[in-house]
C-alpha positions in Angstrom: 8.1 -25.7 7.6 7.6 -22.3 9.0 9.1 -21.3 12.3 7.8 -19.2 15.2 8.3 -15.4 14.9 11.3 -13.9 16.7 10.9 -12.2 20.0 9.2 -8.8 20.0 11.4 -5.8 19.7 12.1 -3.8 22.9 9.2 -1.5 23.9 11.3 1.6 23.0 12.1 0.5 19.5 10.5 2.4 16.7 7.8 0.4 14.9 5.9 1.4 11.8 2.2 1.0 12.6 0.7 3.4 10.1 -2.2 2.4 7.8 0.3 1.7 4.9 2.9 0.0 7.1 2.2 -3.2 5.3 3.0 -1.6 1.9 6.2 0.1 3.1 7.4 -3.2 4.6 7.4 -4.8 1.2 10.3 -2.6 -0.1 10.6 -1.5 -3.8 10.9 -5.0 -5.2 8.0 -6.3 -3.1 5.8 -3.5 -4.2 6.4 -4.3 -7.8 5.6 -7.9 -7.1 2.4 -6.8 -5.3 1.3 -4.8 -8.4 1.9 -7.7 -10.7 0.0 -10.2 -8.4 -2.8 -7.7 -7.8 -3.2 -7.1 -11.5 -3.0 -10.8 -12.4 -5.6 -11.9 -9.9 -7.9 -9.0 -10.7 -7.9 -9.9 -14.4 -8.2 -13.5 -13.5 -11.4 -12.6 -11.8 -12.6 -10.6 -14.8 -12.1 -13.5 -17.1 -13.8 -15.9 -14.7 -16.9 -13.7 -14.4 -17.4 -13.4 -18.2 -19.1 -16.8 -17.9 -21.5 -16.3 -14.9 -22.6 -12.9 -16.2 -23.3 -14.3 -19.7 -24.9 -17.6 -18.6 -28.5 -16.6 -19.4 -27.5 -15.6 -22.9 -25.4 -18.7 -23.4 -28.2 -20.9 -22.2 -30.6 -19.4 -24.7 -28.1 -19.4 -27.6 -27.3 -23.1 -27.3 -30.8 -24.1 -26.0 -29.3 -25.6 -22.8 -31.0 -26.8 -19.6 -29.7 -25.6 -16.2 -27.6 -28.7 -15.7 -25.6 -28.3 -18.9 -25.2 -24.6 -18.2 -23.9 -25.2 -14.7 -21.4 -27.8 -16.2 -19.5 -24.9 -17.9 -18.6 -23.6 -14.4 -17.9 -27.1 -13.1 -15.4 -28.0 -15.8 -13.6 -24.6 -15.3 -13.2 -25.2 -11.6 -12.2 -28.9 -12.0 -9.6 -28.2 -14.6 -8.3 -25.4 -12.3 -7.2 -28.1 -9.9 -4.8 -29.5 -12.5 -3.7 -26.0 -13.6 -3.2 -24.9 -10.0 -1.2 -28.0 -9.0 1.0 -27.7 -12.2 1.5 -24.0 -11.7 2.6 -24.6 -8.1 5.2 -27.1 -9.1 6.4 -24.8 -11.8 6.7 -21.9 -9.3 8.9 -24.1 -7.2 11.0 -25.3 -10.1 11.3 -22.3 -12.5 10.4 -19.4 -10.2 7.3 -17.5 -9.2 7.5 -14.8 -11.8 7.9 -17.1 -14.8 5.1 -19.3 -13.6 2.9 -16.2 -13.1 3.4 -15.1 -16.7 2.5 -18.6 -18.0 -0.8 -18.7 -16.0 -1.9 -15.2 -17.1 -1.1 -15.9 -20.8 -3.1 -19.2 -20.6 -6.3 -17.9 -19.1 -6.3 -14.8 -21.4 -5.8 -16.9 -24.6 -8.6 -19.4 -23.8 -11.0 -16.8 -22.6 -10.6 -15.2 -26.0 -11.2 -18.5 -27.8 -14.4 -19.0 -25.8 -15.8 -16.0 -27.6 -15.2 -17.8 -30.9 -16.7 -21.2 -30.0 -19.1 -22.4 -32.6 -20.8 -25.1 -30.5 -21.5 -25.8 -26.8 -19.1 -28.7 -26.8 -16.3 -26.4 -28.1 -17.1 -23.8 -25.5 -16.9 -26.5 -22.8 -13.4 -27.5 -24.0 -12.1 -24.0 -24.2 -13.5 -23.2 -20.8 -11.8 -26.2 -19.3 -8.5 -25.1 -20.9 -9.1 -21.5 -19.5 -9.4 -23.1 -16.1 -5.8 -24.3 -16.3 -4.5 -20.7 -16.2 -7.2 -19.5 -13.9 -6.3 -22.2 -11.3 -2.7 -21.4 -11.2 -2.6 -17.6 -11.1 -3.7 -16.9 -7.5 -1.4 -19.5 -5.8 1.6 -18.3 -7.7 0.9 -14.6 -7.2 0.1 -15.0 -3.5 3.3 -16.9 -2.8 5.4 -14.3 -4.7 4.1 -11.5 -2.4 4.0 -13.7 0.8 7.8 -14.1 0.5 8.3 -10.4 0.5 5.8 -9.6 3.2 6.7 -9.3 6.9 5.1 -11.7 9.4 3.4 -8.9 11.2 1.5 -7.6 8.1 1.4 -10.8 6.0 -2.3 -11.4 6.5 -3.3 -7.9 5.6 -0.9 -7.8 2.6 -2.3 -11.0 1.1 -5.8 -9.8 1.8 -5.2 -6.8 -0.4 -4.1 -9.2 -3.2 -7.3 -11.2 -2.6 -9.4 -7.9 -2.8 -8.4 -7.6 -6.4 -10.9 -10.3 -7.1 -13.7 -7.9 -6.3 -12.0 -5.2 -8.5 -12.0 -7.6 -11.4 -15.5 -8.7 -10.7 -16.7 -5.0 -10.6 -15.0 -4.4 -13.9 -16.6 -7.4 -15.5 -20.1 -6.2 -14.3 -19.5 -2.7 -15.8 -18.3 -4.1 -19.1 -21.2 -6.6 -19.1 -23.8 -3.9 -18.5 -22.4 -1.8 -21.4 -21.9 -4.7 -23.8 -25.4 -6.2 -23.3 -26.9 -2.7 -23.8 -25.0 -2.2 -27.1 -25.3 -5.7 -28.6 -28.0 -8.3 -28.9 -27.6 -11.2 -26.5 -26.5 -13.7 -29.2 -23.5 -11.4 -29.9 -23.0 -9.8 -26.5 -21.8 -13.0 -24.7 -19.2 -13.5 -27.4 -17.9 -9.9 -27.1 -17.6 -10.4 -23.3 -15.3 -13.3 -23.8 -13.3 -11.5 -26.5 -12.5 -8.7 -24.0 -10.8 -11.4 -21.8 -7.7 -11.2 -24.0 -6.7 -7.9 -22.4 -4.8 -9.6 -19.5 -2.1 -10.7 -21.9 -0.7 -7.1 -21.8 0.1 -7.6 -18.1 2.6 -10.4 -19.0 4.9 -7.9 -20.8 5.0 -5.6 -17.7 5.6 -8.5 -15.3 8.4 -9.8 -17.4 10.2 -6.5 -17.3 9.5 -5.3 -13.7 9.0 -8.2 -11.3 11.4 -10.7 -9.8 11.3 -13.4 -7.1 12.2 -12.7 -3.5 16.0 -13.4 -3.5 16.3 -15.2 -0.2 13.4 -17.6 -0.8 14.6 -18.2 -4.4 18.1 -19.1 -3.0 16.6 -21.6 -0.5 14.6 -23.2 -3.3 17.7 -23.6 -5.4 19.6 -25.4 -2.6 16.8 -27.9 -1.9 16.7 -31.4 -3.5 12.9 -31.4 -2.8 12.2 -28.3 -4.9 8.8 -28.7 -6.5 8.4 -32.3 -5.2 4.7 -33.3 -5.3 5.4 -36.3 -3.0 7.0 -34.1 -0.4 3.7 -32.4 0.6 2.3 -35.9 1.5 5.3 -36.9 3.7 5.2 -37.0 7.5 4.9 -33.5 8.9 3.1 -32.1 5.9 0.5 -34.8 5.2 -2.0 -33.6 7.9 -2.0 -29.9 7.0 -2.2 -30.8 3.3 -5.4 -32.9 3.8 -7.1 -30.5 6.1 -6.2 -27.5 4.0 -7.9 -29.3 1.0 -11.0 -29.8 3.1 -11.0 -26.2 4.2 -10.6 -24.9 0.7 -13.3 -27.2 -0.6 -15.9 -25.9 1.9 -15.1 -22.2 1.4 -14.9 -22.4 -2.3 -17.9 -24.6 -2.7 -20.0 -22.0 -0.9 -18.4 -19.1 -2.7 -18.7 -20.4 -6.3 -22.2 -21.5 -5.7 -23.1 -17.8 -5.1 -20.8 -16.3 -7.7 -22.1 -18.6 -10.4 -25.8 -18.5 -9.7 -26.7 -15.1 -8.2 -26.9 -13.3 -11.6 -29.3 -16.1 -12.8 -31.3 -16.0 -9.6 -31.8 -12.2 -10.0 -32.8 -12.6 -13.6 -35.0 -15.7 -13.4 -36.6 -15.5 -10.0 -36.5 -11.7 -9.3 -37.2 -10.7 -12.9 -34.5 -8.0 -13.0 -33.1 -6.5 -16.3 -29.4 -6.4 -17.1 -29.2 -2.9 -15.6 -31.2 -3.8 -12.6 -29.0 -6.9 -11.9 -25.9 -4.7 -12.3 -27.2 -2.4 -9.5 -27.9 -5.4 -7.2 -24.5 -6.8 -7.9 -22.9 -3.5 -7.0 -24.0 -4.0 -3.4 -22.6 -7.6 -3.5 -19.3 -6.5 -4.9 -18.8 -3.5 -2.6 -19.4 -5.8 0.3 -16.9 -8.3 -1.1 -14.2 -5.7 -1.5 -14.8 -4.4 2.1 -14.9 -7.9 3.4 -11.5 -8.8 1.9 -9.8 -5.8 3.6 -11.6 -6.3 6.9 -10.8 -10.0 6.9 -7.1 -9.2 6.4 -7.2 -7.1 9.6 -9.0 -9.8 11.5 -6.4 -12.4 10.2 -3.5 -10.4 11.6 -5.2 -9.5 14.9 -7.2 -12.7 15.8 -5.3 -15.4 13.7 -5.9 -17.4 10.6 -8.2 -20.1 12.1 -10.4 -17.6 13.9 -10.9 -15.6 10.7 -12.2 -18.8 8.9 -14.4 -19.8 11.8 -16.0 -16.4 12.2 -16.8 -15.7 8.6 -17.7 -19.2 7.6 -20.6 -19.1 10.1 -21.7 -15.7 9.0 -21.5 -16.7 5.3 -23.8 -19.7 5.8 -26.3 -17.5 7.7 -26.2 -14.9 5.0 -26.9 -17.4 2.2 -29.9 -18.8 4.0 -31.4 -15.3 4.7 -30.7 -14.0 1.2 -32.3 -16.9 -0.6 -35.4 -17.0 1.6 -36.6 -13.5 1.4 -40.3 -13.1 0.4 -41.4 -12.3 -3.1 -41.5 -8.5 -3.7 -38.8 -7.7 -1.1 -36.5 -6.6 -3.9 -35.1 -3.6 -2.0 -34.1 -5.9 0.9 -32.5 -8.4 -1.6 -30.4 -5.5 -2.8 -29.3 -4.2 0.6 -28.5 -7.7 2.0 -26.1 -8.2 -1.0 -23.6 -6.1 1.0 -23.3 -8.4 4.1 -23.5 -11.5 1.8 -20.6 -10.3 -0.3 -18.7 -9.1 2.9 -18.9 -12.4 4.7 -18.2 -14.8 1.8 -15.1 -12.7 0.8 -13.7 -12.0 4.3 -13.4 -15.8 4.9 -10.9 -15.9 2.0 -8.6 -13.1 3.4 -6.4 -15.5 5.4 -5.9 -18.1 2.6 -2.8 -16.4 1.1 -0.9 -16.2 4.4 -2.3 -19.3 6.0 -1.4 -21.7 3.2 2.0 -20.1 2.6 2.9 -20.5 6.3 2.1 -24.2 6.2 4.9 -25.1 3.8 8.7 -24.5 3.4 10.0 -22.5 0.5 11.0 -25.5 -1.7 7.4 -26.9 -1.8 5.4 -23.7 -1.0 4.1 -23.4 -4.5 3.4 -27.1 -4.8 1.5 -27.2 -1.5 -0.4 -24.0 -1.9 -1.3 -24.7 -5.6 -2.5 -28.2 -4.8 -4.5 -27.5 -1.6 -6.2 -24.3 -2.9 -7.1 -25.7 -6.3 -8.0 -29.2 -5.3 -10.5 -27.6 -3.0 -11.7 -25.4 -5.9 -12.2 -28.5 -8.0 -14.1 -30.4 -5.3 -16.1 -27.2 -4.5 -17.0 -27.0 -8.2 -19.5 -29.7 -7.7 -21.6 -27.4 -5.5 -22.6 -25.0 -8.4 -23.0 -28.1 -10.7 -25.4 -29.6 -8.1 -27.3 -26.4 -7.9 -27.7 -26.4 -11.7 -29.3 -29.8 -11.7 -31.4 -29.1 -8.7 -32.6 -25.8 -10.0 -35.0 -27.3 -12.5 -37.1 -28.9 -9.6 -36.3 -26.5 -6.7 -35.7 -23.2 -8.4 -32.4 -21.5 -8.3 -33.1 -19.8 -5.0 -34.0 -23.0 -3.3 -31.0 -24.9 -4.7 -28.6 -22.1 -3.6 -28.9 -23.3 0.1 -26.6 -26.1 -0.7 -23.8 -23.5 -0.8 -24.2 -23.0 3.0 -23.2 -26.7 3.6 -19.8 -25.9 2.2 -19.0 -23.6 5.1 -19.7 -26.4 7.5 -16.9 -28.4 5.9 -14.6 -25.5 6.4 -15.3 -25.4 10.1 -14.7 -29.1 10.4 -11.3 -28.7 8.6 -10.1 -26.3 11.3 -9.9 -29.2 13.8 -6.8 -30.4 11.9 -5.0 -27.2 11.1 -2.5 -25.3 13.3 -2.6 -21.6 14.0 0.2 -20.0 12.0 -0.1 -16.3 12.9 3.3 -14.6 13.2 5.4 -17.4 11.7 8.5 -16.6 9.7 8.7 -18.2 6.3 11.6 -20.7 5.9 
């Protein structure tokens, strides 16, 4: 596993503490790895949000009820558990960069095919297959960068990778706003999915420019347990594996509930147009980007566990307030999107560093891929539940179930150690 950080340098030693110290500490190879992981996760986000943003149009096109519409998100997230675990094992066996290319190519291909789906059932299958690549990208990219990052700046460095999710989300909203203004809804949702093929171009650049961290790669090659799924359930790793799954389930259950249903909530219950919804989502996404960066700072200063505890509580409160505002308070709904996006994103900022620090190099991909994506799959039932409950409670009323997820995350912290400052082994 990880080991404690070495003693601090003498007080007179020079130490880089500037705002970009985390970036300089990566070195040239690490910065290229950072660019590849940042781009991969941002485009992963873009491809994911092609569905939530198009759900109203898809629901009308295939004459679906809310339950069947929500199932599209659920199968994406459930299949992501399989893809995430498989990508983690691949990352330990064939290397981080090669696994990263496979995941990006997978989610780009099947997002494109979603735009060509002739029936709801076909769309459901393609979305499930898209989830295989979607599930694997983050874990592989985060580990690739974590193995270049210094212990002092690891939380902040991985939080910047996490912030690319908000960048991809923003890009998806911009394209969605434009596409749905140009095309009729029956065509526009297909065009949105077709644009999801663009990430395939990133694979070419990654193949030529990015490589695994040499020391970590060498440790993996020497280990007989490289990519062993059983190893993460052995004594010493079983406890962190189980509690990390629980933490991931809670945080992602709350997050994907909001990410999936807020556009529908704004459309159905607030009566906003596409352009109006885009404006409201701008506040949410700006808050998310700011939250990722702030959470990275909190993670390095206060620790991984404290970051989760603080922002899980604030996220639950934000959901309850946001979904219980009185009718007609549309300006307040818009403004409160910023703290909602801020809190539910800041809680993620520690995940890249926290999960990487729980496992040794030979099973780091396996452990991180399994825990993060099993939590994502279990958390997928939250937006699915909202979809089935929305017919009787309304989308706004059903969204409160997302707050319960953050309670699970707090419970999980009881079984997880603090890993701030640990060296990766």
